[in-house]
C-alpha positions in Angstrom: 86.0 132.9 100.5 87.4 135.0 97.6 86.2 132.4 95.0 82.5 133.6 95.6 83.5 136.7 94.1 84.7 135.3 90.8 82.6 137.0 87.9 80.4 138.9 90.7 79.2 142.5 89.6 80.3 144.5 92.7 80.1 148.4 92.7 82.3 149.9 95.6 81.6 153.9 96.5 84.8 155.6 97.7 87.0 153.4 95.4 89.6 155.9 95.1 90.5 156.3 98.8 92.9 154.3 101.0 90.6 151.5 102.3 88.6 151.7 98.8 92.1 150.8 97.0 93.1 148.0 99.2 89.2 146.8 98.6 89.5 147.1 94.8 92.8 145.4 94.9 91.2 142.4 96.8 88.2 142.1 94.6 90.4 142.2 91.5 92.6 139.3 92.7 89.3 137.6 93.4 88.2 138.0 89.7 85.2 140.5 90.6 83.5 142.8 87.7 84.2 146.0 89.9 82.5 149.5 89.3 84.0 152.3 91.3 82.2 155.6 91.9 84.2 158.2 93.7 85.8 161.6 93.7 89.7 162.0 92.4 92.2 160.2 95.1 92.0 162.7 98.3 95.3 162.7 98.9 98.8 163.4 96.4 100.2 160.6 95.9 97.2 158.3 96.5 97.1 154.7 96.5 94.9 154.2 93.8 97.0 155.8 91.2 100.4 154.5 92.7 98.7 150.9 92.3 97.4 151.7 88.9 93.7 150.1 89.7 92.1 152.7 87.3 93.2 150.9 84.8 92.3 147.3 85.8 88.6 148.1 86.7 85.5 150.4 85.7 86.3 153.8 87.6 83.9 156.2 87.6 84.8 160.0 88.9 81.8 161.2 90.5 80.5 162.9 93.7 78.2 160.8 96.0 75.9 163.7 96.3 75.2 164.1 92.5 71.9 161.5 92.7 71.6 161.7 88.8 75.1 160.6 88.1 75.4 157.9 90.7 71.8 156.2 89.3 72.9 156.1 85.8 76.2 154.5 87.3 74.0 151.9 89.0 72.1 151.7 85.8 74.7 150.7 83.6 76.9 148.4 85.9 73.7 146.5 87.2 75.6 145.5 90.7 74.6 142.2 92.5 76.9 143.5 95.8 77.2 147.2 96.8 80.0 148.4 99.1 79.4 151.9 100.1 82.7 153.6 101.5 82.4 157.1 100.0 82.8 159.4 103.1 84.3 162.3 104.5 86.4 160.3 107.0 88.6 162.6 109.0 87.5 163.8 112.6 89.7 167.3 112.4 88.4 167.9 109.2 84.6 167.5 110.2 85.3 170.3 112.8 86.3 172.7 110.3 83.4 171.6 107.7 80.7 170.2 109.2 78.2 171.0 106.7 80.2 169.4 104.3 80.7 166.3 106.4 77.1 165.7 106.7 76.3 166.1 103.4 78.5 163.7 102.1 78.2 161.2 105.0 74.3 161.4 105.4 72.8 162.3 102.2 75.4 160.5 100.7 73.9 157.4 102.2 70.8 158.6 101.1 71.6 158.7 97.4 73.3 155.2 97.4 70.3 153.8 99.3 67.8 155.1 96.7 70.0 153.8 93.9 69.9 150.4 95.9 66.0 151.0 95.9 65.7 151.4 92.1 68.2 148.7 91.0 66.5 145.2 90.9 70.0 143.4 90.3 71.0 144.2 94.0 71.0 141.4 96.3 73.9 142.4 98.9 74.8 145.5 100.4 77.4 146.8 103.1 77.4 150.4 104.5 80.8 151.0 105.8 80.4 153.3 109.0 82.9 153.4 111.9 83.6 152.4 115.7 82.9 155.9 116.5 79.1 155.8 115.6 78.4 154.6 119.5 77.6 157.1 122.1 81.0 157.1 123.9 81.0 156.8 127.7 84.4 156.2 128.3 84.2 152.8 129.8 86.8 150.1 129.7 85.2 147.4 127.8 84.0 147.2 124.3 80.8 148.7 122.6 78.1 145.9 121.3 76.0 146.2 118.5 73.1 147.0 120.3 74.6 150.1 122.2 73.1 153.7 121.7 74.3 155.3 118.4 75.3 159.1 119.0 78.7 159.9 118.0 80.3 163.1 119.5 82.0 165.3 116.7 80.3 166.2 113.3 82.2 163.2 111.7 81.0 160.4 114.1 77.7 161.9 114.3 77.1 162.0 110.7 78.1 158.4 110.6 75.5 157.6 113.2 72.9 159.0 111.0 74.4 157.3 108.1 73.2 154.3 110.4 69.7 155.4 110.8 69.2 156.2 107.2 70.5 152.7 106.5 67.7 151.2 109.0 65.0 153.5 107.9 65.5 152.2 103.9 65.9 148.5 104.7 62.8 148.9 106.6 60.7 151.0 104.5 62.1 149.5 101.2 64.8 147.0 101.0 63.3 144.2 103.0 60.4 143.6 100.8 62.6 143.2 97.6 64.8 140.7 99.6 68.1 142.8 99.6 70.5 142.0 102.3 71.9 145.0 104.1 75.0 144.9 106.6 76.1 148.0 108.6 80.0 147.7 109.4 81.6 149.4 112.2 85.4 149.0 111.9 88.3 150.0 114.4 90.7 152.3 113.7 92.6 151.3 110.6 96.3 151.2 109.6 98.2 149.8 106.8 100.1 150.7 103.7 99.6 153.3 101.4 97.9 155.5 103.7 98.9 159.5 103.0 95.9 161.1 104.6 96.5 163.9 106.9 95.8 163.8 110.8 96.3 159.9 111.2 98.8 158.7 113.5 100.5 156.3 111.2 100.8 158.4 108.2 102.2 161.0 110.5 104.6 158.6 111.8 105.9 157.6 108.2 106.0 161.6 107.0 108.1 162.1 110.4 110.4 159.1 109.6 110.9 160.3 105.9 111.9 163.6 106.9 114.2 162.7 109.8 112.1 164.6 112.5 110.4 163.5 115.7 107.1 162.1 115.5 104.4 164.3 117.2 101.7 162.5 119.2 98.6 164.6 120.3 97.0 162.2 122.7 99.4 159.2 123.5 97.3 157.7 126.4 94.1 157.5 124.0 93.3 154.0 123.7 91.8 152.7 120.2 91.3 149.5 118.6 94.0 149.5 115.8 94.3 146.9 113.1 95.4 146.2 109.7 93.3 147.4 106.6 92.8 144.1 105.3 90.9 142.8 108.4 88.1 145.3 107.8 88.0 144.7 103.9 88.1 141.0 104.5 85.3 141.1 106.7 83.2 143.3 104.3 83.7 140.9 102.0 82.7 137.9 104.0 79.6 139.8 105.5 78.4 140.6 101.6 78.9 137.1 100.8 77.3 135.4 103.8 74.1 137.5 103.4 73.9 137.1 99.8 73.6 133.4 100.6 71.5 133.8 103.4 69.8 137.1 104.3 69.5 136.1 107.7 73.2 136.8 108.3 72.5 140.9 107.8 72.9 143.0 110.5 75.3 145.2 111.9 78.5 144.3 112.9 81.7 145.5 114.7 85.1 144.6 113.3 88.0 145.0 115.9 91.3 143.5 117.2 91.6 141.1 120.1 91.5 143.2 123.5 95.2 142.8 123.7 95.7 144.5 120.4 93.9 147.8 122.0 96.8 150.2 122.4 97.3 153.9 123.3 98.4 155.8 120.7 101.9 156.2 122.5 102.6 152.4 122.6 101.5 152.4 118.8 103.9 154.8 118.1 106.9 153.1 120.4 105.5 149.7 117.7 106.4 151.9 114.7 109.5 153.3 115.8 111.1 150.2 117.0 109.8 148.1 114.0 111.3 151.2 111.6 114.7 151.0 113.0 114.5 147.2 112.6 113.9 147.7 109.0 115.7 150.4 107.7 118.4 151.2 110.5 117.2 154.8 111.0 116.7 155.4 114.9 113.2 157.8 115.7 111.4 159.1 118.6 108.1 160.5 119.2 107.3 163.5 121.4 104.0 164.1 123.4 102.6 167.5 122.0 99.2 168.7 122.5 98.0 171.1 120.0 94.9 172.2 121.6 92.7 170.6 118.9 89.2 169.3 119.3 87.4 166.6 121.6 88.9 163.0 121.3 87.4 160.5 123.0 89.6 158.8 125.6 88.9 155.0 125.6 87.6 153.2 122.5 86.8 149.4 122.3 84.9 147.1 120.6 83.1 143.9 121.2 83.4 141.6 118.2 81.7 138.7 119.8 78.8 139.0 117.4 80.8 138.5 113.9 83.1 136.0 115.3 80.1 133.8 116.5 77.7 134.5 113.7 80.3 134.7 110.5 83.2 133.0 111.7 85.5 135.9 111.4 88.5 136.4 113.7 91.4 138.8 113.2 94.4 137.3 111.6 97.4 140.1 112.2 98.0 141.4 115.4 99.0 144.8 115.8 102.7 144.3 115.8 102.4 142.1 112.6 100.4 144.9 111.2 103.1 147.4 111.9 105.6 145.2 110.5 103.6 145.0 107.2 103.0 148.7 107.1 107.0 149.4 107.5 107.7 146.6 104.9 105.3 148.2 102.3 106.6 151.6 103.1 110.3 150.3 102.6 109.6 148.7 99.6 107.6 151.4 98.0 110.7 153.8 99.1 112.8 151.5 97.1 110.9 151.6 94.0 108.6 148.6 94.0 105.4 148.8 92.5 102.7 149.5 94.9 100.3 147.3 93.5 102.6 144.3 93.5 103.4 145.1 97.1 99.7 145.2 97.7 99.1 141.7 96.0 102.0 140.4 97.8 100.7 141.2 101.0 97.0 140.0 100.5 98.4 136.6 99.6 100.5 136.6 102.9 97.5 137.6 104.7 95.2 134.9 103.1 98.1 132.1 103.8 98.6 133.1 107.6 
């Protein structure tokens, strides 16, 4: 698949984030001509800087809400493919700063779509949203792409709005320009190099590194956990397929097999066991609810559409994903270059 991207002009928003960094590393391995537009890395340390990605691509620091600056970047880069990943991505942060969350996630999408509308070179667009865009009814089966959109919290709801903005621009402007547009709804993403607050795997790693118990707020909540390379490769597959055939455009869920939809407690168990196996250090987690905001109890995705239409399927199960995370962290802790570790795991993923 990655041969398609050699020499292709790709613009990635939100490229300095965790998932954006993995996206850029994959595109660099593919030989793409990448322009990134984002704020400075959202965490310190940040994977983007650790991997030295800014030195290997055209990295532009800018706010997705700044339409004039964004338009200039589009005009200079003349991208063929756009992957929109810039967002305020944390649920708990959206409760603290709902206006900012809507501003970034909704008006940011408007700005990206407006730039796409005015850029003749664009042929393929992927807007990365989330599995949380669906109206959660706490049912045990997976949500399909035709289910109702209405996320509960400000983050989830703003991503539902982003989907509606994308659909409006597609119907009003982009269809007549033959620009293929897809929205991608990925499950809970985990992987090496994630330093974000209020995410289960970074919380596990920080606790292990500090030799303290892992705090798990909602151990019984069920989520579709998957390694970051699963959605990244799926986004690139979507962008390629619709570039070649606009009929492939649409909305797609990206998630693990049903057997890999675990409770958060089961995920923490898997991490503790894998960490001990790799490092020899014994750790444990404790159930400690901190009175935080509402979180869904059950969330699963039906991924039959992307399997049937694009031929995609998950490569690593959740056990393998945790092993790759612990391997990455152990290598990084022992002085290996973060970018080299990413490249090694990308090759392992492709060869699996």
